[in-house]
N, C-alpha and C positions, 0 to 999 in steps of 0.2 A: 195653664192649659198648654197642651202641645198639639202638634199635628202629625197624624199617622198617614204616611203617603201610600197610596194604592199603586199597584203595578202599572196601571194605565198612565200614570204621570211619567214613569220612567220609559215606557214604550214611546210616548210622545217625544220626550227629550232625546232618546236614542235616534229616533227618525229625523228630528230637526238638526241634530248635531253630528250626524254620521260622517260628514266631510271635514269636521273640525278635529285637529290633533287632540288626542285623548286627554292630556293634562289640561288643555284649554277647555275642552268639553266639560270636564268635571268642575272647573272654576265657573263656567257658564251655568251649569246646573245650580250650583250654590247661589250665584248672583241672582238668577231668575227666581229662585224660591224665596230669597230674601225680599225681592221686590213684591212678590205675590202674597206672602204670608207674614212678612216682617223679619227683621234681623235678630230679634230677641226671642222668637218663638222656638221652643224645643221641637225638634223634628226627628222622626224615626220611621221605621217600617215594622209591619207585623212579621212574625216568623214565617207565616205562610207566604208573604210577599217575597221574602228571600228565596223560598222554595220555587215560587213561580218564575222569578228572575233567573235562577239557576237552571230551571227546566228549559227556559229559552236558550241558554248557552248550549245545553245538550242537544237541542233540536236544530241548532243553527247549521247551515251548510259549512263545509270545511273552509271555504274562502271567507266566511264571516265570523267563524267561531272565535278566533283569537281576539279580534276587536271587541266582540260582544262580551267575551269572558273578562277582558280587561275593564270594560265599562261597568259590568255587573260587580266585579270585585271592588271597583272604586266606589260604587253605590253602597255596598255592604260595609266598607270601611268608614264612609262618611255618615251613614245613617244607621245607627245601631238598631238591631231588631228587638222589639218588645216580645217577651215570651207569651205563648198561649198557656197560661197557668190555670190553676183551679178556679180562681175568680173569673177569668175569661171564659172558662168552660161553663160555669154557672150562668153567666150572662148569655153565652151562646145558646144554651139549652132553652132559656126563656125566650130569646129572639126566635129561635127555630120553631118552637111551639106556637108563638104568636103569629109569625108569618105563615106557617102552615094552616092555622085556623082561618086566616084571612085569604088563603089561596094565592099568596104572593111570595113564594120562595125566591130568594136572590142568589142561590147557589152556595155551596158549602164554603168555598174560599172567601167569598165576600162576607158571609156570615161571620167567619173567623176574624176577618179584618175589623168588621163592625164591633164584634164582641171584645176584641183586644182594645180598641179605642175607647169604648164605653167603660170597660173595667179600669182603664188607666185615667179616665176623666179627660180624654183627648177628643179632638175632632178628626174627621177623615178628610184628607185632600185627595181629590180624584179628578181625572179627565173625563169621567163618565158617571155623572150623578145618578143616572137611571139605576145603576147597580146598588145604590144606597138610599135613595129617596124615601123608601117605604119602611125604613128601620126606625122604629119609635125610640126616641131618646138620643138619637145620634145627630150631632151637628156635622153637616157636610159642607165642605168648601169646594166650589167648582174651580179647578185649576186648568180646565180645558176651554172654558167659555171665552176668556179674554185672549185675543191673539197675542202670541209672544212676538217680541221683536225678532227680526232675522238674526241668525247667528253671525258672529263676527266673520269677516272675510278672511280667508287664508291666502288670498292672492297677495303677491308682493307689489307694492306701489310702483307704478310706472311700467308694469308688464302688460 
């Protein structure tokens, strides 16, 4: 099994690590994920998650855009996107119909993440389980409930 990471996980990481040098921040993301989901777990993102992260780059203010773009490109390099293929489309259609009949839609992007994970036989790791808790057949790992340790200090000792 693998873990498909939702956009909310990276939003949380970016917020927590925004004052940490970029290379160190990416190492911190990897380390924190290993602690939370295991060092041997396959980890990736859905193609729609890549789009959401890139959307955040395009929406960033000029003073934040370069840092956000570098962070997102680091994420895209470290966590390969799983495609939304025909199998995922079939799962998506079933989930969509089921959720609609229950009056519990979770939104198109979250349905695509859930469908991609189910089609791959993976679980979803998210910082907001409400987005996925009503999706039948989906294993959800709450990556936002346990407080993360503070990021490493960038201060020089003795200063």
